[in-house]
VMD Tcl script that draws the C-alpha trace (Angstrom):
set ca {
  {54.58 -31.41 112.38}
  {57.74 -32.64 110.38}
  {58.66 -36.05 109.43}
  {62.07 -37.72 110.57}
  {62.71 -40.13 108.12}
  {65.30 -37.96 106.14}
  {67.65 -37.30 108.90}
  {66.83 -40.52 110.32}
  {68.51 -42.48 106.83}
  {71.22 -39.94 107.11}
  {71.93 -41.50 110.27}
  {72.14 -44.73 109.43}
  {74.42 -44.01 106.61}
  {76.91 -41.95 108.76}
  {76.39 -45.09 111.52}
  {77.37 -47.35 108.31}
  {80.23 -45.11 107.15}
  {82.02 -45.22 110.60}
  {81.90 -49.40 110.12}
  {85.84 -48.18 110.21}
  {93.63 -49.36 113.04}
  {108.81 -54.20 127.86}
  {111.48 -56.28 127.59}
  {113.83 -55.31 124.32}
  {113.98 -57.85 121.71}
  {116.32 -55.79 119.21}
  {118.15 -52.49 119.27}
  {118.89 -49.48 118.14}
  {121.52 -51.68 116.47}
  {119.27 -54.10 114.79}
  {116.59 -53.63 112.19}
  {112.85 -55.05 112.16}
  {111.21 -56.14 108.41}
  {107.80 -56.46 109.25}
  {105.33 -58.32 107.17}
  {102.65 -60.27 107.17}
  {103.63 -64.00 107.55}
  {100.14 -65.85 107.23}
  {99.06 -69.47 106.21}
  {96.01 -71.20 104.90}
  {93.81 -71.96 107.46}
  {94.40 -69.76 110.23}
  {91.70 -68.02 111.81}
  {91.06 -65.48 113.70}
  {88.26 -63.79 115.77}
  {87.75 -59.93 116.09}
  {85.92 -57.31 118.35}
  {85.62 -54.06 116.72}
  {84.24 -51.75 120.06}
  {83.23 -48.39 118.05}
  {81.86 -45.04 120.09}
  {80.58 -42.56 117.78}
  {79.37 -39.05 118.58}
  {77.53 -37.76 115.63}
  {76.00 -34.31 114.55}
  {74.38 -32.89 111.71}
  {72.75 -30.32 110.64}
  {70.70 -29.71 107.54}
  {68.00 -27.07 106.96}
  {65.34 -27.33 110.15}
  {67.24 -30.10 111.79}
  {69.95 -29.91 114.30}
  {70.66 -33.90 115.76}
  {72.72 -35.27 117.75}
  {72.95 -39.23 117.92}
  {75.65 -40.46 120.82}
  {75.96 -44.25 119.89}
  {77.87 -47.49 121.11}
  {78.13 -50.31 117.80}
  {80.15 -53.41 118.51}
  {80.63 -55.44 115.55}
  {82.42 -59.50 115.83}
  {83.44 -60.98 113.00}
  {85.83 -64.09 111.93}
  {88.58 -63.74 109.59}
  {89.80 -66.63 107.97}
  {92.93 -67.00 105.68}
  {91.62 -69.22 102.69}
  {95.24 -68.84 100.27}
  {98.42 -68.02 100.25}
  {101.08 -67.22 98.06}
  {104.25 -65.66 98.23}
  {102.67 -62.29 97.11}
  {99.33 -62.00 98.63}
  {96.78 -63.28 100.79}
  {93.23 -63.89 100.18}
  {91.14 -63.32 103.56}
  {87.59 -64.29 104.06}
  {85.89 -62.10 106.96}
  {82.25 -62.99 108.39}
  {80.18 -60.61 109.75}
  {78.80 -62.77 113.14}
  {77.26 -60.49 115.35}
  {76.36 -56.77 115.71}
  {75.12 -55.01 119.05}
  {74.54 -51.68 120.16}
  {72.62 -48.98 121.88}
  {72.05 -45.07 120.50}
  {69.90 -41.59 121.92}
  {68.76 -39.57 120.03}
  {66.61 -36.28 121.18}
  {65.92 -37.86 124.28}
  {65.11 -41.21 123.29}
  {67.60 -44.20 124.02}
  {67.34 -47.86 121.42}
  {69.34 -50.64 121.37}
  {69.83 -53.10 118.43}
  {71.24 -56.55 118.81}
  {71.58 -59.42 116.04}
  {71.42 -62.40 118.40}
  {67.57 -60.73 119.79}
  {64.58 -61.84 118.43}
  {63.07 -59.29 120.32}
  {61.97 -56.39 118.26}
  {63.23 -52.17 118.75}
  {60.03 -50.18 119.66}
  {60.91 -47.32 118.03}
  {61.06 -46.27 114.33}
  {65.02 -45.76 114.22}
  {66.46 -48.60 115.80}
  {63.99 -51.01 114.46}
  {65.34 -49.77 110.56}
  {69.36 -49.97 112.00}
  {68.23 -53.14 112.95}
  {66.20 -54.26 109.55}
  {69.35 -52.90 107.84}
  {71.82 -54.59 110.74}
  {70.38 -58.15 110.54}
  {70.87 -58.25 106.73}
  {74.59 -58.05 107.33}
  {74.99 -60.89 109.34}
  {76.75 -64.02 107.78}
  {78.06 -61.60 105.15}
  {81.42 -62.55 103.77}
  {84.09 -60.11 102.77}
  {86.65 -61.36 100.80}
  {89.89 -59.21 100.39}
  {93.49 -59.66 99.17}
  {95.93 -58.38 100.45}
  {100.39 -58.48 100.16}
  {102.97 -59.19 102.46}
  {102.70 -55.46 103.45}
  {99.31 -55.64 103.20}
  {98.06 -53.19 100.72}
  {94.61 -54.44 100.16}
  {94.94 -55.65 96.36}
  {90.96 -56.14 95.80}
  {88.58 -56.13 98.12}
  {84.17 -57.33 97.42}
  {83.08 -55.11 100.82}
  {80.95 -52.73 98.88}
  {79.30 -55.43 96.71}
  {78.89 -57.93 99.70}
  {77.46 -55.20 102.20}
  {75.09 -53.75 99.80}
  {73.26 -56.81 98.77}
  {73.06 -57.53 102.75}
  {71.81 -54.26 103.95}
  {68.25 -53.37 103.42}
  {67.05 -50.29 101.59}
  {70.32 -50.37 99.07}
  {71.86 -48.75 101.19}
  {75.00 -46.26 100.58}
  {77.84 -48.49 102.07}
  {80.78 -47.16 102.50}
  {83.87 -48.89 102.09}
  {86.63 -48.41 104.79}
  {88.62 -52.20 104.33}
  {91.51 -50.34 103.19}
  {92.48 -49.27 106.55}
  {91.77 -52.69 108.35}
  {95.15 -53.98 108.34}
  {98.28 -51.93 108.65}
  {100.51 -51.16 105.94}
  {104.34 -51.72 107.07}
  {107.21 -50.15 105.55}
  {108.86 -51.76 102.56}
  {112.23 -51.10 104.65}
  {113.66 -52.50 107.60}
  {113.06 -50.11 110.24}
  {114.45 -49.40 114.22}
  {112.46 -47.65 116.70}
  {111.59 -44.77 116.64}
  {111.68 -45.43 112.71}
  {108.02 -43.45 110.47}
  {106.86 -44.35 107.31}
  {103.61 -43.01 104.58}
  {101.15 -44.59 103.06}
  {98.24 -42.92 101.09}
  {94.96 -44.49 100.42}
  {91.72 -43.64 99.13}
  {89.27 -44.62 101.29}
  {85.34 -44.65 100.11}
  {82.87 -45.91 96.99}
  {80.33 -44.87 95.19}
  {81.80 -41.02 94.59}
  {81.93 -40.33 98.66}
  {85.70 -40.70 98.51}
  {88.58 -38.87 100.31}
  {92.22 -39.65 100.67}
  {94.01 -41.11 103.80}
  {97.27 -40.10 104.44}
  {98.89 -42.32 107.17}
  {102.00 -42.39 109.40}
  {103.35 -45.02 111.16}
  {105.90 -45.12 113.66}
  {107.83 -48.05 115.44}
  {107.93 -46.72 118.75}
  {109.13 -50.51 120.66}
  {108.91 -54.12 119.79}
  {109.66 -57.37 122.59}
  {110.31 -60.61 121.43}
  {106.55 -61.44 120.43}
  {104.81 -57.76 119.73}
  {105.77 -54.70 117.67}
  {103.92 -51.05 118.65}
  {103.33 -48.95 116.34}
  {101.84 -45.08 116.62}
  {99.64 -44.34 114.13}
  {98.34 -40.63 112.78}
  {96.29 -40.50 109.60}
  {95.02 -36.89 108.16}
  {92.10 -37.12 105.77}
  {91.35 -34.98 102.81}
  {88.95 -34.68 99.83}
  {89.49 -35.96 96.19}
  {89.02 -33.66 93.59}
  {85.28 -34.44 92.51}
  {83.67 -36.84 94.27}
  {80.30 -35.88 96.00}
  {81.64 -34.56 99.71}
  {81.44 -30.61 98.85}
  {84.40 -30.97 101.59}
  {85.66 -33.10 104.55}
  {88.97 -33.01 106.91}
  {89.51 -34.90 109.94}
  {92.04 -36.52 111.91}
  {92.94 -39.45 113.81}
  {95.12 -41.16 115.72}
  {96.15 -44.26 118.13}
  {98.33 -47.68 118.39}
  {97.80 -50.76 117.43}
  {100.08 -53.84 118.44}
  {100.96 -56.39 116.64}
  {102.36 -60.37 116.29}
  {105.60 -60.27 115.35}
  {105.36 -63.73 114.01}
  {102.77 -63.31 111.19}
  {102.29 -59.82 111.42}
  {98.55 -60.09 112.22}
  {97.15 -56.72 113.60}
  {96.50 -57.79 117.70}
  {94.83 -54.97 119.46}
  {94.44 -51.50 118.84}
  {93.01 -47.82 120.20}
  {92.01 -44.72 117.62}
  {90.73 -41.63 118.72}
  {88.69 -39.88 115.10}
  {87.54 -36.52 114.82}
  {85.85 -36.27 110.93}
  {84.23 -32.86 109.62}
  {82.09 -32.81 106.10}
  {79.30 -31.70 103.83}
  {77.72 -33.69 101.39}
  {74.90 -33.70 99.20}
  {71.75 -36.11 100.33}
  {68.41 -35.19 98.47}
  {69.28 -32.07 96.63}
  {70.32 -30.80 100.68}
  {73.25 -29.73 102.42}
  {73.86 -31.80 105.12}
  {76.97 -31.09 107.32}
  {78.19 -33.75 109.96}
  {80.64 -34.23 112.84}
  {81.99 -37.77 113.80}
  {84.10 -38.15 116.73}
  {84.47 -41.58 117.35}
  {86.89 -44.52 119.89}
  {87.76 -47.22 118.28}
  {88.88 -50.40 119.22}
  {89.46 -53.37 118.02}
  {91.00 -56.71 119.95}
  {91.94 -60.24 118.05}
  {89.91 -62.49 120.62}
  {92.29 -65.44 119.22}
}
mol new
graphics top color blue
foreach p $ca { graphics top sphere $p radius 0.5 }
foreach p [lrange $ca 0 end-1] q [lrange $ca 1 end] { graphics top cylinder $p $q radius 0.2 }
display resetview
């Protein structure tokens, strides 16, 4: 009988990869300069709700994982200046359910109950190690990430020295360097990942509309592999919307659909992975 330890570990890694965007107040004659305007001491509660269908294929294995994972954070603005903001994001809770090979399991960092199935135990063990960890990130007034300790912090917390995938660059929309009108678009390119598992993300933002309190952006992204990365091949797309608080620039809510296909080398084996995700982010207060 074949051991399922290898596919279970792969799926845990993939789950972490996917841990990750009225009355008109201006007219066509006016333009809007979107920018972050944060103050030290401000605090935001964030819910990150993700539904994944993950399909893996390798020699002898074809596995499908249907997973719901909800992560709750608290973000505090620690420093503000003319050129940058330092944000401290604490992981408060991770909970979810998953179905694989006819079995279903649940995990919740606030529960003292131990999952009965082996994969549920491994996932809960990994997630429990992340609770309370604080991710420090610096962004400029446009939202570009200047510095992040995402990988170092989560690698220390996650048991078993798991590979941590740095998607922190996508947490905050990057605004145009110029004033924009409704209907205007701008493009940003960033490299996402770590430890050689990296790819370029080319994102197009479009200002769809605004009212007195919010700006509404349409966001589309294309993922492409970086030359020399460990991913043998990689392609993907994402599309969604994000609502911005005009006063602070902080994202209030986003809804995104994402599709990724990639091939990676793991323990000398080629693993094909397809991920379809529905992601909702909400700032609770």
